Structure formats: structure tokens, C-alpha cells
C-alpha positions in Angstrom: 0.0 -0.4 -0.9 -2.3 -3.2 0.0 -1.8 -4.5 3.6 -3.0 -7.6 5.3 -2.4 -8.4 9.0 -0.4 -11.4 10.0 -3.4 -12.5 12.2 -5.7 -12.4 9.2 -3.2 -14.5 7.2 -3.2 -17.1 10.0 -7.0 -17.2 10.2 -7.2 -17.7 6.4 -4.5 -20.4 6.4 -2.1 -18.3 4.4 1.4 -19.2 5.7 3.6 -19.3 2.6 4.2 -15.7 2.0 7.4 -14.4 0.3 10.2 -12.6 2.1 9.5 -8.9 1.6 12.5 -7.2 0.0 11.8 -3.7 1.3 11.0 -1.7 4.5 8.0 0.5 4.9 7.9 4.1 6.3 4.8 4.4 8.4 2.7 7.5 9.0 4.5 8.2 12.3 7.8 8.1 10.3 9.1 4.9 11.8 10.5 2.2 9.5 9.0 -1.3 9.6 10.2 -4.5 8.1 7.1 -6.4 6.8 6.6 -10.0 7.8 6.2 -10.9 4.2 4.5 -10.4 0.8 1.5 -12.3 -0.4 1.0 -12.3 -4.2 -2.1 -13.4 -6.0 -4.4 -13.1 -3.0 -8.0 -13.6 -4.3 -10.6 -11.3 -2.7 -14.3 -10.7 -3.5 -15.8 -7.2 -3.0 -19.4 -6.4 -3.9 -19.6 -9.6 -6.0 -16.5 -8.7 -8.0 -13.3 -10.8 -7.8 -9.9 -9.3 -7.6 -6.4 -10.7 -7.4 -4.1 -8.5 -5.3 -0.6 -8.5 -3.8 -0.5 -7.4 -0.1 2.3 -6.7 2.4 1.9 -8.8 5.6 2.3 -6.7 8.8 2.2 -7.8 12.4 -0.5 -5.4 13.5 -0.9 -6.0 17.2 -3.3 -3.0 17.8 -6.7 -4.0 19.0 -9.3 -3.1 16.4 -6.8 -3.1 13.6 -8.3 -3.6 10.2 -7.7 -7.1 8.8 -7.0 -5.8 5.2 -6.3 -2.3 4.0 -6.7 -1.8 0.2 -4.6 1.0 -1.3 -3.9 2.6 -4.6 -3.0 -0.6 -6.4 -6.4 -2.0 -5.8 -8.2 1.3 -6.5 -6.5 1.4 -9.9 -7.3 -2.3 -10.7 -10.9 -1.8 -9.6 -11.2 1.3 -11.8 -12.4 3.4 -8.8 -12.8 7.0 -9.7 
């Protein structure tokens, strides 16, 4: 799963995310309802452009990563 923080969405001016139809089970086994779902988010990594979908989470922890790229991105980028 690709994840983007709500704070990063706000900094980038992304405010029109969809309602997320599912809950997430976190590593500590708690269930979290995402703030939303962003589809067709364009990112550039190493000069290569990608279009991803990302779940929006309210990550209040200091030092939290702005975007976490998971298996969907790894597959689309053909990372071995």
C-alpha cells in the first residue's frame, strides 16, 4: 500500500481526496480509518514519472515520512 500523510497533502494543495472504503490494520494490530484515498497522484523519482494511488493517513508523529511507497509502486516501477 502507498501512503501519504495528511500534512503532505495539505502542503501540496491536495484536498479533494476520495472517501476511503476500507480500514487498515497497522503493524501494532490497531485498526485505522484512513482520512481518504488519492488516485492518480503524479510523482517523480530518479527522473522517472509515476502515477500512484495513495491512502491518506493523519500521521501526527514527529519525523513521520511524508510518503511511503509500497508494493504497488515497486511492481509498477519494475523494482527487482
